[in-house]
VOGU-3710 file (C-alpha; in Angstrom, 3 decimals, decimal comma):
1> mylesrfsis> -34,187/-31,530/46,418  -33,909/-27,663/46,239  -30,564/-27,774/47,873  -29,459/-30,591/45,712  -30,473/-28,776/42,597  -28,687/-25,546/43,615  -25,577/-27,486/44,498  -25,638/-29,255/41,123  -26,001/-25,848/39,293  -23,103/-24,432/41,250
11> itvltavvva> -20,794/-27,479/40,480  -21,817/-27,104/36,711  -20,960/-23,376/36,729  -17,722/-23,842/38,679  -16,698/-26,585/36,284  -17,424/-24,377/33,266  -15,263/-21,596/34,855  -12,376/-23,859/35,712  -12,539/-25,381/32,039  -12,729/-21,960/30,525
21> fglillrvih> -9,778/-20,683/32,713  -7,872/-23,751/31,831  -8,292/-23,289/28,147  -7,202/-19,605/28,401  -4,208/-20,651/30,446  -3,203/-23,273/27,941  -3,609/-20,782/25,144  -1,336/-18,319/26,965  1,201/-20,888/27,695  1,160/-22,056/23,990
31> nvfaspipps> 1,678/-18,430/22,992  4,677/-17,904/25,286  6,507/-21,103/24,584  5,449/-21,997/21,064  5,698/-18,528/19,475  7,736/-18,762/16,199  9,150/-15,273/17,027  12,413/-15,190/18,672  12,151/-14,160/22,442  14,902/-11,498/21,870
41> vpgpwlarlt> 12,350/-9,374/19,831  11,086/-6,677/22,232  7,760/-5,433/22,849  5,032/-5,097/25,646  4,785/-8,109/27,974  1,146/-8,472/27,063  2,170/-9,049/23,467  3,880/-12,369/24,405  0,663/-13,665/25,946  -2,311/-12,464/23,601
51> nkwillvdls> -3,157/-10,342/20,562  -6,323/-9,020/22,314  -4,494/-5,995/23,671  -3,570/-4,609/20,258  -7,115/-5,231/19,093  -8,486/-3,132/21,887  -5,916/-0,428/20,989  -7,008/-0,674/17,368  -10,641/-0,177/18,300  -9,743/2,874/20,413
61> gkrartvhal> -8,379/4,662/17,428  -4,865/4,832/18,922  -3,028/2,023/17,035  -0,660/4,221/14,949  0,537/6,297/17,953  0,884/3,377/20,251  2,911/1,394/17,784  5,004/4,429/17,025  5,753/4,929/20,678  6,786/1,314/20,866
71> hkkhgpvvrl> 9,207/1,671/18,022  10,694/4,852/19,617  11,210/2,875/22,809  12,341/-0,603/21,379  13,684/0,128/17,955  12,870/-0,901/14,409  11,359/-4,325/15,168  8,525/-4,670/17,839  6,458/-7,659/18,824  2,711/-6,775/18,882
81> apnelsfadi> 1,280/-10,300/19,443  2,506/-13,832/19,973  2,668/-14,179/16,079  2,851/-10,544/14,888  5,708/-8,096/14,254  5,904/-4,462/13,384  8,891/-3,219/11,355  10,246/0,300/10,897  13,414/-0,493/9,079  13,964/0,547/5,415
91> davkpiygpa> 15,374/-3,013/4,781  11,918/-4,397/5,600  9,958/-2,481/2,955  10,745/-4,693/-0,034  10,512/-8,080/1,724  7,029/-7,146/2,961  5,565/-4,884/0,147  7,985/-5,026/-2,780  7,108/-6,429/-6,162  8,971/-9,683/-5,591
101> ttcikspvyd> 7,531/-10,249/-2,067  6,217/-13,674/-1,055  3,985/-12,186/1,734  0,302/-11,994/1,106  -2,396/-9,767/2,650  -3,543/-10,940/6,081  -7,005/-12,354/6,739  -8,189/-9,101/8,197  -8,835/-7,970/4,606  -11,580/-10,604/4,330
111> tfgrlgifqm> -13,652/-8,460/6,753  -13,270/-5,278/4,607  -16,514/-5,686/2,585  -17,083/-7,476/-0,662  -14,336/-8,962/-2,702  -12,446/-6,507/-4,894  -8,928/-5,726/-5,953  -8,298/-4,151/-2,540  -9,495/-7,222/-0,565  -7,736/-9,751/-2,783
121> rghdehhqrr> -5,076/-11,591/-0,779  -3,259/-13,872/-3,284  -0,858/-12,603/-5,809  -2,236/-14,340/-8,769  -5,830/-13,301/-8,238  -4,752/-9,703/-7,597  -2,565/-9,712/-10,667  -5,406/-10,773/-12,885  -7,841/-8,155/-11,495  -5,293/-5,343/-11,783
131> rrmahvfapg> -4,491/-6,307/-15,272  -8,162/-5,927/-16,223  -8,513/-2,605/-14,432  -5,266/-0,883/-15,422  -6,559/0,934/-18,472  -9,311/2,473/-16,356  -6,708/4,452/-14,296  -4,256/5,247/-16,944  -2,971/8,771/-17,098  -4,828/9,485/-20,319
141> slqqmeplih> -8,146/8,206/-18,885  -7,652/10,483/-15,850  -6,952/13,548/-18,003  -10,224/12,940/-19,649  -11,945/13,081/-16,266  -10,494/16,507/-15,276  -13,591/18,549/-16,360  -15,797/16,420/-13,971  -13,396/17,243/-11,193  -13,494/20,919/-11,855
151> svidqvmail> -17,306/20,855/-11,973  -17,493/19,451/-8,495  -14,865/21,980/-7,166  -16,899/24,734/-8,865  -19,728/23,801/-6,437  -17,603/23,831/-3,219  -16,035/27,125/-4,349  -19,512/28,704/-4,705  -20,403/27,446/-1,212  -17,159/28,888/0,335
161> arkagkpvda> -17,816/32,117/-1,323  -21,467/32,228/0,042  -20,145/31,491/3,455  -17,094/33,813/3,253  -16,071/35,373/6,554  -18,001/32,868/8,659  -16,768/29,729/10,339  -17,461/26,611/8,183  -16,550/22,833/8,738  -13,872/22,337/6,074
171> lhwcrmtald> -13,704/18,658/6,920  -17,459/18,331/5,784  -16,977/20,178/2,531  -13,668/18,580/1,602  -15,300/15,079/2,179  -18,283/16,146/0,059  -16,084/17,263/-2,676  -14,185/13,915/-2,726  -17,461/12,038/-2,469  -18,941/13,810/-5,508
181> vagevllgrs> -15,860/13,621/-7,489  -15,864/9,723/-6,848  -19,569/9,795/-7,960  -19,090/11,755/-11,135  -15,728/10,134/-12,168  -16,398/6,544/-11,075  -20,193/6,142/-11,329  -21,150/8,688/-13,915  -23,673/10,389/-11,441  -23,468/12,741/-8,427
191> fgafdgdeea> -24,063/11,553/-4,941  -25,970/14,812/-4,349  -23,318/15,669/-1,817  -24,010/19,484/-1,985  -27,785/19,271/-2,119  -28,302/19,391/1,653  -26,015/22,288/2,550  -24,552/21,137/5,928  -26,420/17,836/5,890  -24,430/14,906/4,415
201> pvfiqhldnm> -26,388/12,564/2,151  -27,459/9,188/3,490  -24,768/7,488/1,694  -22,175/9,152/3,959  -23,960/7,827/6,984  -23,700/4,243/5,710  -20,011/4,910/4,737  -19,241/6,205/8,287  -20,915/3,058/9,826  -19,216/0,440/7,526
211> flvwalsgna> -15,841/0,453/9,237  -17,510/0,009/12,635  -19,625/-2,817/11,402  -16,662/-4,518/9,654  -14,542/-4,116/12,844  -17,330/-5,743/14,815  -17,724/-8,654/12,454  -14,054/-9,226/12,255  -13,135/-8,900/15,858  -16,285/-10,199/17,576
221> pllhralsll> -18,192/-12,362/15,049  -20,279/-13,919/17,726  -21,394/-10,605/19,080  -22,128/-9,429/15,536  -24,174/-12,394/14,813  -26,050/-12,098/18,058  -26,848/-8,452/17,314  -28,137/-9,423/13,855  -30,847/-11,443/15,472  -32,100/-8,651/17,720
231> pgkklqrflk> -35,151/-6,502/16,517  -34,923/-2,720/16,014  -34,963/-0,901/12,784  -32,015/1,411/13,726  -29,843/-1,446/14,828  -30,489/-3,491/11,678  -30,019/-0,423/9,530  -26,614/0,083/11,134  -25,619/-3,604/10,728  -26,690/-3,562/7,064
241> sgdyfyqyga> -24,708/-0,398/6,201  -22,495/-2,407/3,834  -25,426/-3,850/1,948  -26,878/-0,417/1,211  -23,439/0,855/0,270  -22,812/-1,808/-2,276  -26,402/-1,719/-3,536  -25,642/1,933/-4,502  -22,788/0,630/-6,773  -25,043/-2,066/-8,268
251> davdeylalh> -27,935/0,406/-8,896  -25,465/2,827/-10,547  -24,258/0,239/-12,943  -27,828/-0,939/-13,868  -29,024/2,693/-14,323  -26,032/3,467/-16,434  -26,583/0,395/-18,769  -30,385/1,036/-18,930  -29,613/4,660/-20,103  -26,651/4,279/-22,253
261> grvpnrrsll> -26,154/0,588/-23,150  -22,948/-1,385/-23,269  -21,140/0,806/-25,773  -21,766/4,212/-24,212  -20,052/7,461/-25,412  -19,888/9,201/-22,091  -16,974/10,460/-20,031  -16,612/8,453/-16,757  -14,477/5,656/-15,647  -17,567/3,555/-15,482
271> tkfilgdpdt> -17,705/3,719/-19,230  -14,254/2,262/-19,394  -15,021/-0,517/-16,863  -18,039/-1,537/-19,087  -16,108/-1,550/-22,440  -13,009/-3,326/-21,104  -9,794/-2,460/-22,975  -10,321/-2,742/-26,704  -6,649/-1,892/-27,295  -5,459/-5,134/-25,566
281> gtaplsdtei> -8,530/-7,121/-25,936  -8,999/-7,319/-22,191  -12,587/-8,398/-21,424  -14,530/-6,222/-18,957  -15,454/-7,478/-15,403  -19,019/-8,712/-14,717  -21,605/-6,125/-13,851  -21,540/-7,434/-10,311  -17,735/-7,115/-10,074  -17,908/-3,542/-11,576
291> gdelanmafa> -20,477/-2,512/-9,015  -18,521/-3,846/-6,059  -15,187/-2,323/-7,293  -16,782/1,103/-7,877  -18,499/1,082/-4,399  -15,097/0,049/-2,813  -13,235/2,879/-4,626  -15,941/5,369/-3,782  -15,537/4,389/-0,194  -11,714/4,621/-0,309
301> atdttgntmt> -11,642/7,927/-2,139  -14,037/9,800/0,048  -12,157/9,664/3,356  -8,528/9,399/2,201  -8,768/12,304/-0,370  -11,204/14,266/1,737  -9,138/14,025/4,891  -5,875/14,857/3,018  -7,390/18,038/1,477  -8,677/19,023/5,047
311> yalyrlcchp> -5,339/18,518/6,776  -3,461/20,476/3,916  -5,788/23,479/4,442  -5,399/23,203/8,182  -1,612/23,156/7,887  -1,773/26,178/5,638  -3,691/28,014/8,333  -1,119/26,923/10,942  1,674/28,217/8,676  0,386/31,441/7,085
321> awqqklrdev> 3,822/32,150/5,459  3,560/28,935/3,489  -0,022/29,829/2,600  1,213/33,107/1,165  4,062/31,450/-0,649  1,649/29,099/-2,303  -0,736/31,886/-3,229  2,194/33,870/-4,802  3,277/30,808/-6,754  -0,128/29,996/-8,153
331> lasgardagf> -0,989/33,537/-9,099  2,407/34,150/-10,702  2,227/30,891/-12,614  -0,663/31,748/-15,057  -2,645/28,811/-13,714  -5,642/31,077/-13,270  -5,623/32,082/-16,937  -5,423/28,308/-17,735  -8,524/27,580/-15,828  -6,455/25,835/-13,194
341> afqslqalpv> -5,868/23,011/-15,541  -3,933/20,204/-13,794  -1,141/20,452/-16,532  -0,560/24,114/-15,373  -0,231/23,001/-11,664  1,780/19,815/-11,939  5,203/21,642/-12,079  4,553/24,134/-9,201  7,229/23,356/-6,558  5,499/24,926/-3,536
351> lngvvmetlr> 2,183/23,264/-4,312  3,872/19,994/-4,694  5,753/20,390/-1,489  2,661/21,304/0,375  0,826/18,068/-0,934  3,772/15,875/-0,416  4,462/17,092/3,157  0,805/16,787/4,079  0,827/13,105/2,759  3,889/12,475/4,902
361> fhpsipsalp> 2,845/14,192/7,974  -0,880/13,180/7,941  -0,896/9,833/5,963  -4,411/8,992/5,088  -3,734/5,347/6,148  -1,414/5,819/9,162  -1,383/2,507/10,664  -0,523/-1,095/9,564  -0,856/-2,622/6,200  -0,766/-6,268/7,550
371> rvtaaretvi> 0,799/-9,107/5,544  1,431/-12,806/6,247  4,567/-14,582/5,366  3,635/-17,257/2,784  7,057/-18,968/2,134  8,366/-21,650/4,460  11,035/-19,147/5,580  11,052/-15,366/4,977  13,969/-13,014/5,812  12,985/-9,510/6,814
381> aglvlpqdtl> 15,462/-7,094/7,997  17,742/-9,888/9,134  15,100/-11,891/11,037  14,306/-15,322/9,685  10,452/-15,897/10,096  8,434/-19,029/9,499  5,400/-19,293/7,477  2,169/-17,578/8,636  3,799/-14,954/10,756  1,908/-11,639/10,690
391> vsmqsyttqr> 4,168/-8,803/9,625  3,580/-5,076/8,845  4,919/-1,418/8,699  3,015/1,681/9,387  3,381/4,945/7,404  2,947/7,040/10,618  6,325/5,718/11,782  8,214/5,175/8,506  7,453/8,640/7,391  8,696/10,055/10,779
401> dpahfpdpeq> 12,064/8,311/10,737  14,482/11,135/11,522  17,320/9,206/9,598  15,415/10,013/6,447  13,161/12,959/7,369  15,143/15,408/9,570  12,921/17,133/12,067  10,145/14,665/11,368  7,593/16,254/13,770  7,732/19,510/11,822
411> wrpsrwltrd> 5,506/20,191/8,792  8,072/21,448/6,370  7,158/21,561/2,583  10,689/22,922/1,930  12,074/19,196/2,220  10,415/18,624/-1,060  11,829/21,753/-2,754  15,166/22,150/-4,563  17,787/24,107/-2,708  17,002/27,307/-4,415
421> gggidagtae> 13,158/26,695/-3,881  12,565/26,985/-7,565  12,061/23,386/-8,472  10,553/20,027/-7,274  12,827/17,761/-5,337  11,447/14,258/-5,481  13,439/13,455/-2,184  16,091/10,862/-1,828  15,669/7,316/-2,741  15,269/6,489/0,947
431> mremllgfgk> 12,570/9,055/1,479  10,554/7,631/-1,376  11,036/4,067/-0,137  9,667/4,999/3,388  6,561/6,690/1,889  3,802/4,128/2,421  0,625/6,228/2,355  -0,406/4,988/-1,132  0,862/1,560/-0,581  3,884/-0,115/-2,457
441> gsraclgqhm> 4,580/-2,200/-5,517  1,814/-4,037/-7,333  -0,524/-3,311/-4,360  -0,163/0,506/-4,689  -3,392/2,491/-4,730  -4,877/2,682/-8,314  -6,480/5,919/-7,472  -3,558/7,820/-6,108  -3,097/9,957/-9,279  -6,729/10,998/-9,356
451> atmqikilla> -6,378/11,879/-5,542  -3,319/14,057/-6,222  -5,191/15,761/-9,029  -8,113/16,690/-6,788  -5,888/17,872/-3,967  -3,736/20,194/-6,172  -6,696/21,630/-8,119  -8,710/22,287/-4,963  -5,652/23,912/-3,030  -4,680/26,100/-6,007
461> rvvarfrvrl> -8,237/27,394/-6,542  -8,801/28,072/-2,842  -5,592/30,003/-2,082  -5,917/31,918/-5,362  -9,454/33,261/-4,140  -9,427/33,066/-0,369  -7,314/33,863/2,673  -7,927/30,921/4,959  -7,472/30,987/8,899  -8,565/28,954/11,858
471> asdathdemd> -11,981/29,678/13,243  -10,645/29,338/16,689  -7,890/27,555/18,791  -10,431/24,734/19,158  -9,590/23,684/15,555  -6,347/22,305/16,825  -8,021/19,886/19,165  -10,665/18,967/16,401  -7,840/18,079/14,070  -5,916/15,868/16,456
481> mtdhftlipk> -5,498/12,390/14,909  -7,314/9,156/15,553  -7,158/6,212/13,120  -9,533/3,375/12,421  -7,371/2,089/9,513  -7,945/5,421/7,750  -6,924/8,830/9,343  -9,885/10,582/11,085  -9,792/13,895/12,800  -10,780/13,425/16,510
491> grrcglvfte> -13,333/16,225/16,545  -14,975/14,979/13,199  -14,865/18,589/11,914  -12,331/21,365/11,007  -13,480/24,897/11,768  -11,920/27,306/9,337  -12,837/30,849/7,992  -12,475/31,575/4,232  -12,223/35,374/3,354  -12,354/36,685/-0,189
501> l> -9,154/38,307/-1,317
//
């Protein structure tokens, strides 16, 4: 009986293995022979068999550079999976991301937290939400928020002065600046980002964990579900990072309403969310929708803006001549006498060039913005693609196209200056078309103007007061790029020294 039992178990296991292998083999055969993508499209041989290889690359933080290398090898169109293409052709921008595109966001956005304008996949739903939020981010609204931005930057400037001459982690302080600006401007209250000196608030810990949890739930849902059933406070706290994060947004709305009511007379974008747009009669979102949108925006603003400020400071240390040019421009402009008001900084060509070149060279979202073809047939860069094909472009590659950005691997703010260096050059139409860091068309980032305002004010105030240098050569390794959708320095820090002038 014992031998029979063992034999029976062995047969069962063997049968399961054979069935599993057979199903995998059938899937691979289907991927190879039933793929809607023409076999002439180049790419890694694994890409014809499965999409798992690019998912592993994605999780490793090397997607942008891997796909970039594939484009350099194979050209403007590369197969990434049996049903997925990456484009690096200027003729692909409008069909994928332009205002008249029929492509919609891919299902991966369903894993990015709670539903908000960023996660909305369909055009109609997104259009309705954007229409109800447009007044919140109008230039006049942002101009009213400028004192709040300065009040946060006042705090980081005081910290840098206190630590002058000593190595500091510029990434930490830039992230804290972006976080508290998001808190003050969006939620009407500080996150307490500067309360713990070098220690980040708990909110940042949840924020750092969220992408990992979302990646786990999106790419390995069964594993995520299994882990959620296990005991352990630390594990459950990690898995519930998103819940804590969104609860903060909900609590901020509730607290704000309790203190100020539904007709508040306070300066914050939350006020504009609550009031709706009286000028057009646009009704406000529900309290829950407001809380979720604000949490999503605080999340987006902290890493994208914080990382861009950090990389700008790092590049100014790597190029001290440009740091001095920027300092000379700011001090000669009268911006200091104007309290570094954004209006006094907007037209400074060197400052604009430094910011634009940093956004080009270190895009805050360097890898794919995935879309799905929704029409029966979609023509992209000459390829006719059937419905439900995954397509994307990545800013890391489009913004390094030598046809539009000569010497693309060089950080050169001069490409954004007029020939005499005395004015702002917006770049060619082709350069502007290939800039994807803030998205395109109706899906472009609503907060991009607020981000640009923060970055310019911070850089101007820093170079006017401090000379900045690398803490050591190790900073170069710290600032090497990884990407988990957003750009993240490999060392998770940036050692710089700020010395008073």
